[in-house]
DRENTORKOL-3810 file (N, C-alpha, C; in nm, 4 decimals):
REM DRENTORKOL-3810
@n.u->7.4203; n.v->-14.0329; n.w->0.2328; ca.u->7.3580; ca.v->-13.9016; ca.w->0.1191; c.u->7.1795; c.v->-13.8984; c.w->0.1861
@n.u->7.1824; n.v->-14.0362; n.w->0.1829; ca.u->7.0311; ca.v->-14.1024; ca.w->0.2002; c.u->7.0244; c.v->-14.0088; c.w->0.3608
@n.u->7.0424; n.v->-14.0151; n.w->0.4858; ca.u->7.0231; ca.v->-13.9614; ca.w->0.6198; c.u->7.0276; c.v->-13.8451; c.w->0.5439
@n.u->7.1079; n.v->-13.7393; n.w->0.5055; ca.u->7.1013; ca.v->-13.5755; ca.w->0.4669; c.u->6.9659; c.v->-13.5126; c.w->0.4460
@n.u->6.9139; n.v->-13.6517; n.w->0.2930; ca.u->6.7655; ca.v->-13.6265; ca.w->0.2478; c.u->6.7372; c.v->-13.6644; c.w->0.3287
@n.u->6.6998; n.v->-13.7305; n.w->0.4871; ca.u->6.6055; ca.v->-13.7593; ca.w->0.5177; c.u->6.5540; c.v->-13.6251; c.w->0.6618
@n.u->6.7237; n.v->-13.5773; n.w->0.6524; ca.u->6.6612; ca.v->-13.4382; ca.w->0.7660; c.u->6.6591; c.v->-13.3547; c.w->0.7279
@n.u->6.6939; n.v->-13.3539; n.w->0.5904; ca.u->6.6502; ca.v->-13.2098; ca.w->0.5297; c.u->6.4998; c.v->-13.2387; c.w->0.4829
@n.u->6.4166; n.v->-13.3256; n.w->0.5110; ca.u->6.2524; ca.v->-13.3877; ca.w->0.4723; c.u->6.2216; c.v->-13.3393; c.w->0.5932
@n.u->6.2364; n.v->-13.3683; n.w->0.6725; ca.u->6.1961; ca.v->-13.3709; ca.w->0.7937; c.u->6.1673; c.v->-13.1742; c.w->0.8504
@n.u->6.2806; n.v->-13.1355; n.w->0.7917; ca.u->6.3361; ca.v->-12.9793; ca.w->0.8308; c.u->6.2019; c.v->-12.8951; c.w->0.8030
@n.u->6.2195; n.v->-12.9711; n.w->0.6308; ca.u->6.1366; ca.v->-12.8936; ca.w->0.5367; c.u->6.0532; c.v->-13.0109; c.w->0.4082
@n.u->5.9296; n.v->-13.0408; n.w->0.4951; ca.u->5.8641; ca.v->-13.1438; ca.w->0.4076; c.u->5.8461; c.v->-13.0958; c.w->0.2160
@n.u->5.8283; n.v->-13.1390; n.w->0.1868; ca.u->5.7754; ca.v->-13.1474; ca.w->0.0037; c.u->5.8817; c.v->-13.0584; c.w->-0.0805
@n.u->5.9698; n.v->-13.0667; n.w->-0.0076; ca.u->6.1136; ca.v->-13.0221; ca.w->-0.0676; c.u->6.1116; c.v->-13.0503; c.w->-0.1675
@n.u->6.1623; n.v->-13.0829; n.w->-0.3323; ca.u->6.2769; ca.v->-13.1995; ca.w->-0.3888; c.u->6.3981; c.v->-13.1164; c.w->-0.3970
@n.u->6.4666; n.v->-13.1187; n.w->-0.2123; ca.u->6.5649; ca.v->-13.0854; ca.w->-0.2069; c.u->6.6974; c.v->-13.1711; c.w->-0.3747
@n.u->6.6983; n.v->-13.2978; n.w->-0.4303; ca.u->6.7945; ca.v->-13.2650; ca.w->-0.5238; c.u->6.8033; c.v->-13.1877; c.w->-0.6289
@n.u->6.6521; n.v->-13.1211; n.w->-0.6383; ca.u->6.6647; ca.v->-13.0945; ca.w->-0.7998; c.u->6.7170; c.v->-12.8877; c.w->-0.7633
@n.u->6.6839; n.v->-12.9077; n.w->-0.5774; ca.u->6.6997; ca.v->-12.7235; ca.w->-0.6222; c.u->6.8394; c.v->-12.7511; c.w->-0.6367
@n.u->6.9120; n.v->-12.6297; n.w->-0.6976; ca.u->7.0036; ca.v->-12.5483; ca.w->-0.7364; c.u->7.0444; c.v->-12.4263; c.w->-0.6746
@n.u->7.0025; n.v->-12.3257; n.w->-0.5641; ca.u->7.0623; ca.v->-12.2396; ca.w->-0.4560; c.u->6.9173; c.v->-12.2382; c.w->-0.3744
@n.u->6.9054; n.v->-12.3491; n.w->-0.2652; ca.u->6.8720; ca.v->-12.3526; ca.w->-0.1326; c.u->6.8945; c.v->-12.2346; c.w->-0.0407
@n.u->6.9416; n.v->-12.1186; n.w->-0.0422; ca.u->6.9250; ca.v->-11.9776; ca.w->0.0581; c.u->6.8599; c.v->-11.9265; c.w->-0.1093
@n.u->6.8988; n.v->-11.8615; n.w->-0.1467; ca.u->6.8519; ca.v->-11.7591; ca.w->-0.2480; c.u->6.7446; c.v->-11.7971; c.w->-0.2512
@n.u->6.6405; n.v->-11.9225; n.w->-0.2746; ca.u->6.5626; ca.v->-12.0036; ca.w->-0.3204; c.u->6.4954; c.v->-11.9775; c.w->-0.1641
@n.u->6.5372; n.v->-11.9439; n.w->-0.1119; ca.u->6.4373; ca.v->-11.9135; ca.w->0.0600; c.u->6.3512; c.v->-11.9929; c.w->0.0835
@n.u->6.4553; n.v->-12.1381; n.w->0.0544; ca.u->6.3721; ca.v->-12.2863; ca.w->0.1010; c.u->6.4949; c.v->-12.3140; c.w->0.2383
@n.u->6.6414; n.v->-12.2467; n.w->0.2698; ca.u->6.6585; ca.v->-12.2678; ca.w->0.3621; c.u->6.6471; c.v->-12.1874; c.w->0.4348
@n.u->6.6033; n.v->-12.1150; n.w->0.5633; ca.u->6.6609; ca.v->-11.9659; ca.w->0.5807; c.u->6.7615; c.v->-11.9626; c.w->0.7097
@n.u->6.7957; n.v->-11.8789; n.w->0.7780; ca.u->6.8557; ca.v->-11.8175; ca.w->0.8831; c.u->6.8151; c.v->-11.9760; c.w->1.0489
@n.u->6.7292; n.v->-11.9267; n.w->1.0795; ca.u->6.6830; ca.v->-12.0288; ca.w->1.1371; c.u->6.6659; c.v->-12.1999; c.w->1.1254
@n.u->6.6311; n.v->-12.1973; n.w->0.9252; ca.u->6.6325; ca.v->-12.3351; ca.w->0.9009; c.u->6.8320; c.v->-12.3876; c.w->0.9438
@n.u->6.8806; n.v->-12.3197; n.w->0.8836; ca.u->7.0336; ca.v->-12.3447; ca.w->0.8841; c.u->7.0615; c.v->-12.3862; c.w->1.0053
@n.u->7.0614; n.v->-12.3032; n.w->1.1276; ca.u->7.1003; ca.v->-12.3465; ca.w->1.2738; c.u->7.0032; c.v->-12.4607; c.w->1.2730
@n.u->6.8399; n.v->-12.5243; n.w->1.2736; ca.u->6.8166; ca.v->-12.5980; ca.w->1.3029; c.u->6.8634; c.v->-12.7236; c.w->1.2328
@n.u->6.8968; n.v->-12.6796; n.w->1.0944; ca.u->6.9500; ca.v->-12.7897; ca.w->1.0127; c.u->7.1365; c.v->-12.8389; c.w->1.1273
@n.u->7.2166; n.v->-12.7495; n.w->1.1981; ca.u->7.3288; ca.v->-12.7918; ca.w->1.1759; c.u->7.3479; c.v->-12.8684; c.w->1.2697
@n.u->7.2992; n.v->-12.8180; n.w->1.3778; ca.u->7.2102; ca.v->-12.9151; ca.w->1.5389; c.u->7.1906; c.v->-13.0783; c.w->1.4432
@n.u->7.1073; n.v->-13.0639; n.w->1.3692; ca.u->7.0660; ca.v->-13.2087; ca.w->1.3279; c.u->7.2084; c.v->-13.2814; c.w->1.2636
@n.u->7.2821; n.v->-13.2158; n.w->1.1930; ca.u->7.3497; ca.v->-13.2226; ca.w->1.1392; c.u->7.5009; c.v->-13.2702; c.w->1.2007
@n.u->7.5448; n.v->-13.2197; n.w->1.3397; ca.u->7.5930; ca.v->-13.2581; ca.w->1.4658; c.u->7.6018; c.v->-13.4524; c.w->1.4647
@n.u->7.4979; n.v->-13.4101; n.w->1.5257; ca.u->7.4324; ca.v->-13.5056; ca.w->1.5714; c.u->7.4187; c.v->-13.6657; c.w->1.5031
@n.u->7.3226; n.v->-13.6100; n.w->1.4213; ca.u->7.3261; ca.v->-13.7543; ca.w->1.3409; c.u->7.5199; c.v->-13.8149; c.w->1.2206
@n.u->7.5588; n.v->-13.7146; n.w->1.2424; ca.u->7.6745; ca.v->-13.6977; ca.w->1.1510; c.u->7.8254; c.v->-13.7524; c.w->1.2395
@n.u->7.7858; n.v->-13.7222; n.w->1.4048; ca.u->7.8992; ca.v->-13.6772; ca.w->1.4647; c.u->7.9969; c.v->-13.5763; c.w->1.4131
@n.u->7.9930; n.v->-13.4721; n.w->1.3368; ca.u->8.0346; ca.v->-13.3935; ca.w->1.3445; c.u->8.0789; c.v->-13.1990; c.w->1.3756
@n.u->8.1480; n.v->-13.1360; n.w->1.4248; ca.u->8.0932; ca.v->-13.0136; ca.w->1.5045; c.u->8.0833; c.v->-12.8765; c.w->1.3740
@n.u->7.9786; n.v->-12.8788; n.w->1.3454; ca.u->8.0201; ca.v->-12.7198; ca.w->1.2289; c.u->7.9841; c.v->-12.6365; c.w->1.3387
@n.u->8.1100; n.v->-12.5744; n.w->1.2923; ca.u->8.1442; ca.v->-12.4369; ca.w->1.3664; c.u->8.0809; c.v->-12.2959; c.w->1.3477
@n.u->8.1280; n.v->-12.2209; n.w->1.3462; ca.u->8.0475; ca.v->-12.0859; ca.w->1.2978; c.u->8.1233; c.v->-12.0323; c.w->1.1570
@n.u->8.2576; n.v->-12.1185; n.w->1.1470; ca.u->8.3295; ca.v->-12.0854; ca.w->1.0594; c.u->8.2646; c.v->-12.1569; c.w->0.9009
@n.u->8.1996; n.v->-12.2591; n.w->0.9526; ca.u->8.1566; ca.v->-12.3451; ca.w->0.8125; c.u->8.0277; c.v->-12.3021; c.w->0.7934
@n.u->7.9419; n.v->-12.2079; n.w->0.8593; ca.u->7.8247; ca.v->-12.1806; ca.w->0.8324; c.u->7.8032; c.v->-12.0134; c.w->0.7492
@n.u->7.8531; n.v->-12.0858; n.w->0.6390; ca.u->7.8785; ca.v->-11.9879; ca.w->0.4469; c.u->7.7255; c.v->-11.9912; c.w->0.4127
@n.u->7.7052; n.v->-11.9353; n.w->0.3020; ca.u->7.6002; ca.v->-12.0158; ca.w->0.2179; c.u->7.6962; c.v->-12.0458; c.w->0.1341
@n.u->7.8142; n.v->-12.0878; n.w->0.0967; ca.u->7.8063; ca.v->-12.1771; ca.w->-0.0589; c.u->7.7977; c.v->-12.3573; c.w->0.0477
@n.u->7.8460; n.v->-12.2916; n.w->0.1403; ca.u->7.8245; ca.v->-12.4647; ca.w->0.2335; c.u->7.6267; c.v->-12.5069; c.w->0.2262
@n.u->7.6271; n.v->-12.4519; n.w->0.1853; ca.u->7.4493; ca.v->-12.5125; ca.w->0.2504; c.u->7.3658; c.v->-12.4222; c.w->0.1302
@n.u->7.3872; n.v->-12.4133; n.w->0.0008; ca.u->7.3289; ca.v->-12.3476; ca.w->-0.1394; c.u->7.2901; c.v->-12.5051; c.w->-0.2069
@n.u->7.2896; n.v->-12.6180; n.w->-0.1666; ca.u->7.3271; ca.v->-12.7542; ca.w->-0.2919; c.u->7.2992; c.v->-12.8630; c.w->-0.1660
@n.u->7.2107; n.v->-12.9420; n.w->-0.2091; ca.u->7.1898; ca.v->-13.0910; ca.w->-0.0745; c.u->7.4004; c.v->-13.1226; c.w->-0.1297
@n.u->7.4503; n.v->-13.1348; n.w->-0.2503; ca.u->7.5450; ca.v->-13.1804; ca.w->-0.2318; c.u->7.6298; c.v->-13.0722; c.w->-0.2212
@n.u->7.6611; n.v->-12.9318; n.w->-0.1761; ca.u->7.7589; ca.v->-12.8685; ca.w->-0.0934; c.u->7.7604; c.v->-12.8982; c.w->0.0292
@n.u->7.5792; n.v->-12.9180; n.w->0.1029; ca.u->7.6022; ca.v->-12.9348; ca.w->0.2415; c.u->7.7047; c.v->-13.0774; c.w->0.2397
@n.u->7.6691; n.v->-13.1845; n.w->0.1644; ca.u->7.7038; ca.v->-13.3389; ca.w->0.1657; c.u->7.8582; c.v->-13.3055; c.w->0.1700
@n.u->7.9425; n.v->-13.2656; n.w->0.1247; ca.u->8.0810; ca.v->-13.2577; ca.w->0.0851; c.u->8.1097; c.v->-13.1917; c.w->0.1965
@n.u->8.0630; n.v->-13.0407; n.w->0.2554; ca.u->8.1211; ca.v->-13.0429; ca.w->0.4269; c.u->8.0701; c.v->-13.1110; c.w->0.5096
@n.u->8.0147; n.v->-13.1992; n.w->0.4969; ca.u->8.0239; ca.v->-13.3120; ca.w->0.5580; c.u->8.1232; c.v->-13.4386; c.w->0.5995
@n.u->8.1479; n.v->-13.4672; n.w->0.4983; ca.u->8.2315; ca.v->-13.5491; ca.w->0.4187; c.u->8.3622; c.v->-13.4528; c.w->0.5013
@n.u->8.4009; n.v->-13.3319; n.w->0.4176; ca.u->8.5122; ca.v->-13.2996; ca.w->0.4744; c.u->8.5135; c.v->-13.3246; c.w->0.6150
@n.u->8.3985; n.v->-13.2928; n.w->0.7171; ca.u->8.4694; ca.v->-13.2331; ca.w->0.8637; c.u->8.3922; c.v->-13.4145; c.w->0.9135
@n.u->8.4238; n.v->-13.4538; n.w->0.8497; ca.u->8.3663; ca.v->-13.5940; ca.w->0.9111; c.u->8.5439; c.v->-13.6679; c.w->0.8509
@n.u->8.6245; n.v->-13.5894; n.w->0.7805; ca.u->8.7489; ca.v->-13.6474; ca.w->0.7399; c.u->8.8274; c.v->-13.6115; c.w->0.8763
@n.u->8.8115; n.v->-13.4894; n.w->0.9780; ca.u->8.9168; ca.v->-13.4241; ca.w->1.0016; c.u->8.9192; c.v->-13.4655; c.w->1.1232
END
């Protein structure tokens, strides 16, 4: 989780990510941010986030992103 928060902070400095309830609806993460985030997560966690995984539900909150990382790490 610590590494995820660091990646998010580098992507969007100054955002209190753990306190956010909807990163997509609140326009904290836009489509370009999600694309950049996917690349960072793939590299940092040695996972492959496919287009099927790039849905709002997987990027809504820090916990949702972390759950996706864990799920893809188990595959």
